[in-house]
Phi, psi and omega in degrees: 000162180296321179300317178295317180294320179298322181292337179279336181062032179090352182235121178149172184303319182290323177294321179294319180295321178303312183294323179295319176302314181295321178294318188274317190248347179074008173202160173215149180252123183240131180273124178284173173286172179301314180296321180293320175300316178299318183293321183289322180290332182294340183283336184293316177296325180294319178294318178295323178299321180290307187294339177280351178292153171302151184307316179299325179288323175296319180293323180290327184280319186248342188079153177294144180306131188209167176295138180282097186305128179071014181217189180256156173077207183232172179207154179101192184257138178208165177234155177261167178304332178270013179073007169295150188234152180223144175228116182261123181243156172227164175270134179264154176304132179084009181096175183085182184227159174240131359295141178276166174086009179292334179297333178295328178266327178227091182310131178085006185296315184296315183296321180293314179291326177296316182298318177297316184295321178299320178294321178292321178297320178298322177290318180302316178298321180292315176301313183295319177298320178291320177299313181299315181295324182294340179251018176086011182263167173294145184304327182262012187293332186247003185300326181294346177288344178265104186277092182267006178090352185290340181255013180276158179211163177060229181265020184287157169215159194293154171278338176297129183260137171244106185253127174253132187240144171236108177257130180275152185299331183271008178260107187287322180225086179303322180232134172286169181303135183202165172248125179297145181265356181285158177294322180210134177248126179240122185233118174296137178295131181271159179290338178246117185292125177221329178295135176236141179232138182276124171250135182305320185270334189241001180075210180285128177232157177247100182303328184291346176288348183253000000 
């Protein structure tokens, strides 16, 4: 669980097991606390509230998906040829999110996504501390690679992306096989298993089924 990993501070049998799972299987499943589970579940109604808006309203609230000027990756709302949808968010300096103004279309959107993101950042810091320790580094040596927005100023916003996805039931393969370009990817388990990860020994597996 996340609480047990936090108590180890990156050093201990569970942290070592976490790193071994990542090395061997390229993924690990970590159980959040009850409060963390509530925070992660709270983002789904907010996401649904956004994706249920008419297309014109979504574009007005978040802007069309575009290159993040002066930063990495993309930001905003976009659709794929199969009508699956994505909303790319960032953390803004001083709190809040970019694109701004989503609360006007979906009341409580910022609070819900912020609570979920804080839980994911807590997990991210724990994973990075365990990885650093496993290769002989100080537990906090790599933490600054996790851009949680705390060191931003002025009009800056984070390089860390918070992506909300809407996959339609009639879309068999929303994403073809790929390797994430992010330093670390954290995904809350969905109620319907869809994520697949390639394991050297077992081929494609669905972690969410476990």
